[in-house]
N, C-alpha and C positions, 0 to 999 in steps of 0.2 A: 208149477212156478207160482209163487205168491208174493205178497208185499208186506213190508213192515211199516206200520203207520205210527208216527210219534207226534205227540202234541206237547209243546213247550208250555207248561202251565204258568210260568212267570210271564209269557207273552200273551197268553190266551185272555181275551176280553169276555169270553162267553156270550157273544152275540148270536150264536146259533146258526150262522150261515152255513157252515160245514154240515150240520144236521140236516138242514133244509134241502141242500143241493145234492147230497150223496144219494145215487140211485139204489144203493144196496143197504142203506141204514148202518154204516160202520160206526157212526158216532151217536152218543147220547150226551146230554148235559147233565153233569153231576156236581152239585155244590157250585154252580155257576161257572163251570169249566167243561169244555169239550173233552170227552173220553173215548178212545176208540175201543168199543165193546164187541164189535164183530170184525176184527181185523182180517179174519180168514175170508171174509166176503169181498174184500177190497178188489176192484178191477183194474186199479192203477190208472184211472182216468184223469186224476189230479184236479178235478173240479173243486175240491175242497181247498187245495192250495190257492187256486185262482180267486176264490171269494173270501178268503181269510184276510181281514184288513190288517192284522197284526203280524202276519207271516210266521204263525206259531206251528204250522203243520209241515211235516216232512213225510214223503212217501218214497220208500226205497224198495227196489226189486230184490227179492231173495235169490 
């Protein structure tokens, strides 16, 4: 069982909170936006959703 992580780049402000809070380093900042580069590592903890000030992240169970 895994998770699909999506970042709405129109909403993302690139503050990096998701990068800092993620315990398994799912995100990287690329060109000022968060990008899920290790989606297969996602634990589904949703910490990234909680800290995202713009509501740009969704995590869905596969």
